[in-house]
N, C-alpha and C positions, 0 to 999 in steps of 0.2 A: 252127809259129811262133805265139807268143802275140800276140794282138791284142785290146786292150781299149779301151773307150770311156767317156768321161764325156759324158753326153747331157742337159744341163739344158734347161729351158724358160725363155725370157726373160720370165718373169712376175714377176720381182723380182731383187734383187741377191743375190750369193752369200752364203749363210748357213753356219753351222757344219755342219749336216747335209750340205749339198751339198759343202762343202770336204772333209769326211771321205771322201765317195764319190770325189771327184776324186783326193784324196791316195792312197787305197788302190789305185785303178786305176794311178796313176802309179808308186807304189812297186813294185807287182807287175810292171808292164812293165819297169821298170829292173832289178829283181832277176833277172828271167828273160831279159833281153836282148830283150824284145818291143817292140811298138809301141803307143804311147799316142795315142788319137784324141780330138779334141774335136768333138762333133756338136751342133748347135743344133736342138732340137725345138720349132719355132715354129708348130705347126699349130693351136693354140688362139688364134685371131686376136683374140678379145675380151679376152684377159688380158695381152696383150703390153705390157711396160713399156718406154718409150723409153730408149735407152742401156743397157739391161740387158746386152746382149751385150758391148758395149764395157767396161762395168764388170766383167763376169765375166773377160774376157780380161786386163784391166788388173790385177785383183786376183790372178789366178793368176801373172802375171808378177812382181808384187811379192813373191810368196812363193817365187819360183824354181821353180814347177811349169811345166815346159815340155811342150808336146805335139808329136808328130811329124807329125801330119796334122790338118787342120782348116781353118776359115775363115781367110782372109788368106794363110796359108802354103800351102794347097792339099794335094795328094796324089793318089795313083793311084785313089782310090775316091770322089772327090768327085762332085757338090758336097756340102758338109758342113752345109748348112742345109736343113732338110726342106721349107721352102716352095719351094725350087728343084728339088725332086724329085717334084713332084705327078704327072707323067705316069707315073712308075714305079709309084706306089701305085695309081693308077687302073687301070693295066694288070694288076697282080696282083689287085686286087679284082674285075676283070671275069672273071678266071680262076675265082675262087671262085664267082662268080655263075653262070657257065656250067656249073660242075661240081656245082651244087646245094648247095654249102657256105655260101652266103650268099643273102639274099633282100632284096627292096625292102620298105621299110616306109613307108607314107604317113600314119601317125598324126600328128595335130597335137599340139603341146604340151598343149593343153587336154584332148584325148582321153587322153593318157598320164597327166596329173595325176589325172583322174577314175578311171582304171584303178588307179593306185597307192593312191588314197584308199579305193577299194572293197576292195582286197586288205588294206590295213591294218585296216579296220573288221572284216574277217572273221578277222583274226589270221593271215593267210597270208604266206608269204615273198614279198616284193615283187620282182617281176621281170616282164619283158615277157611278155604272155600269147599271143604269136604269132598274133594275129588276122589280120595281113597275110600270114602264111605260107599261109593257105588261099585267097588270091585266085587266080582263074583267070588264064591268060595273057590272055584277052580283057579282063578287068577291069583288069589291070595296064596293058595298051595304052591303054585308055580314059582311065585316070588320067594316063598319060604324055602322051597327046594333048591333054589339058586343061591340061598344064603344072603339075600338082600336084607340090609339092616332096616329096622322099623322101630317106630315108637307106638305106644298106646295112647289114644286120645279119648277124653271123656266126651260123650255125645250130649251136648247141652240141649235142653228144650228150646225151640226157636221163639216161641211167644209165651212167655211166662213172667208174671210179676212175683218176685220173691218178697215175702214180708217176714220181718223178724223184729224182736224187741231187743234193743241195746240199752243196758242199764244207764248209760250216760246220755244217749241220744233219744231214747224213747222208741216209738214205732218207726221203722225204716222200711221203705219200699225200693226195690231195685229191679230193673228190667233185664231179663236174660238176653235181649237182643244185642246188648253191648258186651256180651261175654263170648269169648272164643271157645272153640273146642280144645280145651287145655290138654297139653301133654301130661300124662300122669305117670307113665313109665318111659324113661329115656332109652335110647338105643344101646346104652351100656348096661341096661338092666336095673339101674338105680331109679327110685321114684323121684318125682318132683315134690316140692314143698307141699303142694295142695293135697295130694294123696297121702303122703306120709304123715302130715300133721293131723289130718282127720282120723286116719287109722289109729295113730298113737293116742290121740285124745280119747278115742273110744275105749281102746284096750287098757289104757292107764286110768280109766274112770275119772277123767278130768270133768269137773262140774262147772267151772268158770274159765273161759278163755279171755284173758286180759292181755291185750296187745295194742300196737300202735294203729293210729287212724289210717295209715297207708295200706292196711289190709282190708279196709272196707270194700274196696272194689272187687275183691275176691270172694265176697260173701255169697253171690249166686252159685259159684262153683262149689263152695264148701257145703252150702245148704243142699244143693242137688246131690252131692256125694252122700250126705247123711240119709237123704230120702231114698236113693238107689240101694243103699245097704240096709235100709229099714231100721236105722238107728235113731235114737232121740238125741238131738243136738244139745250141747251145753248152753249155759247162759253166756251171752256175748257182751264184751266190754271193750270198746275201742277208744283208746286214750287220745287226747287232743295233740295236735302238732306242737312242737317246740319251735318258737319263733325268735328272730333277732329283735332287738329293741324297736326297730322301725316296722315290725310285724311282717317282715318278709320271712321266708322259710330259713331256718337256722343254717347259717353259712357253713360250708365244709371246714373253713378255718377253725370254727368253734366246735362243731360236732365231731370232727375227725381227731380231736385231741383225746387220747386215751385217758380214761379215768386214773390209771396208774400214774400217768404223767402229772396230773394235778396233785396227787399224793407226793410224788417226788419233788415237786416244786415247793412243797411246804404247806399245802392245804391240809387242814385237819379232817379226819374222817367224820367227826361229828358235824362239821360245817357242810361238808359235801352231802351227807345224808339229809340234813335239815333243808338245805337249799334245793336239792333235787325233789324232795317230798313236796315242796311248794310249787313245783312246776306243773300246775294243773289242779292241785288239791288245796283246800283251805279249811281251817277249823271253823267251828260255829262262832267263836269269838274273834276270829281273824288274828289270832296270835301268830308270831313269826318264829319264836325260838322253841324248839322241841328236841328233846333227847329221843333216841331210837325207841326206848321203852315207852315214852309218852306217845310217840307216833303209833306204836302198836295198839295202844289203848284208844286213841282218838280216830284212827283212820276208818273211813267208810267210803264205799264207791259212790254213794249218793252225793258226796260233796266234791266230786271231781267235776271240773268245768268242761263244757262242750267246746268253748272257744279256745284258741291257741294260747299256749303258755309262753311267757317272755323269758328268754335266757339273758339275764342282766349280770354281766361279769362284775360290775361295780357292787351289786348287791351281794354276790358271792364273796367278794373281798371284804365288804362290811361285816358280813356274817362270820367270816373266818377270823377277823380281828376281834369280834365279840367273844368267840370261843377261846381265842388266844389269851384274852385278858381274864376270862371267867372260869375256865377249867382249873382244877387244882394246880397250884404252882409246881408241885413235884412231878405232876404228869407232863407239863410243858417242858420242864427241865429234862426229863428222861427222853422225851421225843425229840428234843433239840440236838442231842448228842450225835446222831448220825450226820447231821448237817455240819457240825464242827469237824468231824472226821473227813467228810467229803472235801472240805476246804483245807485239809491237812493242818488244822489248828489243834494244838495240844489242848485237851480239855482241862480247864483249871480244877482245883480242888472243889469239892462239893459245895462248901460254903460260898466260895467266890462265884462259882457258876450260878448258884441259886440267886445271889444278889444281882448278877448281870442280867439274868433272864427276868427277874422281878421288875427291874428298871426298863429293860428293852421291850417287854411285851406291852407296856402301856403306849408304845410309840410305833409298833410294828404291825404288819398284816399277816405275814407268812412265817412259818418256822424258819425258813431260810433267811428271812430278814433279821432274825435274832442274831445270827452269826455275823452278818455284815455290820450290825449295830455294835456288836461286842468288840470289833477289831480296834476301836479307839482305846479300849482298856487293855487288850491283850497284845496287840501289835500295831501301834499307831503308825500312820503313814509318815514318811519324812516331811519335815517342815518345809514349806515353800519358801522361795527367796523373799517374797513379800512378808511372810510371817517372821522369818529370821530378822529382817530389817526392823520390824516392829518391836521384836523382843530385845533388840540391841539398844533401843532408845532408853535414855536415862530414866524416864518415868516408869517404863516397864520393869526395869531392873530394880527400881525402888520397891515396887509392889512385891516382886518375887523375893527380894532380900528380906523385906519385913516379914513375910510369911515364913520364910526359912528360919528366921530367928525366933519367932513367936509361937510356932507350932510345937506341940509336945514332941520330944524326940522318939518316944515309943508309946506302946499301949494303944488305946482307942480314943477317938473323939466323937461324941455323939452330935446329933443335928443341932441341939440347943447350944452346946458349947461352941460349935463351929460358927453358928450364926452370930453369937456374941463376939467371937474373934473377928469376923468379917466387919461388924459394925465398929469395932475398935480400930481396925485397920483403915476404914474409910475416914474415921475422925482423925487418926494420927497422921495420915498421908495427905488428907484433903482432896483425895480423888473419889470419883463415883462413876457409876455407869460403865461405859465401854473402857474408859481409861483404867478402871480398877479390875474389872472382871476379865477382859480379853487376855491380858498377860497370863492369868491363871489357867484359862481354858487352853490357850496355845501351849503352855508348858506341860500341862497334865494330859491333854488329849490330842495335841497337834492339830487342833481345829478350834475355831472361835465360837462354837456352840456345842451344846450337849445337855445332859440332864442337870438337875440342881447340884450345887456343890456338895451337899451332904451325901448324896448318892455316889458321887465320884469318889469322895474320900472313903466312904464305906467299902466300895468295891476295890479300890487300889490299896487301901491300908496306908498308915502314916509312913512306913518305911519306904514304900514305892513313891509316895507323894514327895518326900524329901529327895529321893533319888532323881526324879524327873525334873524337879525345880533346880537342883544342883547342876544337872546336865546343861540346862539352859543358861544358868549363870556363868558356866565355864566356857560358853561360846566365845 
């Protein structure tokens, strides 16, 4: 049975890198009929951000990424928040201590800082020098009796090549000589990531660990913990880095943007999911447009690349524009309404709003762009001095007066009828191009460009068209 987990720390809001890890775990679980678990790793108490867990769950829900077990909904392997599992970690750490795989370290932060500085000055590899490993039982008891704070460290083998199979990278070898004697229980009694994640993955029966490439360097410690406990490790999957277009590591400016911020800016959830899915994975036929349901059907770990994935904002914008134009019109209309409210614009009646969005989405990228585009219809900007001067010219007034007298006073006018009227006006007045169209656009939209006239007339309606033309004629 496939069981995978997304295990973020509540030290900030959900970002692109974290979303990709969550998404790949989710897609793999859905593709294989497995179970997707959310686990909150909150053992670093100094870095916890208030509301981070709520933000994370809320953001995943907005993106339609659902988990089968986790906080709030529960499950058979809970609790799913690490700070509620402390007794388990301490029990397992005690086993390591009693078996000689871990030891107490009483070194103060000042002692450790001095040790590291000396190692750096000598050009040595910086790691704990095991000075507390040589303490006798009597010395340890004396320190404990005095209440000296301590941590538990994992005693790593000094000369050991760890080998494991990574589904993306194949066979991997790592030398334990580059691994420190990692702290596994801190002086506050909380475990570090390394102990807690291994213990939880075992007790939650996790079969595949799918996480970022940055955890590769920790593999010797994690494999050693599995060996010390006598447990069978899961399958390993380390996802490639996400890179800038110039192939440097993804800049903080890009990666530190919370996923919720993208949603608030007007990116569609379908586009975000589709875009993030392609940050490292590709289909057999190199398609680029996938619904979430299609991704669940197509996704396999074997098609995840080993090389870094490029975060190209231009591609995300292109993809969002595609979804803006191709999702059902009523869906886009409904999702646009909060953006009108945010701009304190009165939402027009359903028919008018639908017409505006239908026209605007062909020319916009984000949901928020729809609102800006609609302002020419709902609340046009005041005419500039230059525009006013142009409209006061005799030729401009001739065009507007002709339209005012030839347009029907009420009812509707369809595109074919309007085009015939425009051709008649060009013939009657002898104007064409800018001289004919610019006065109309300035009068109707207060700008000299916009959609085709039939779309403008359909959105405004004949009554409003007459009103706006008359306002200009009365200048």
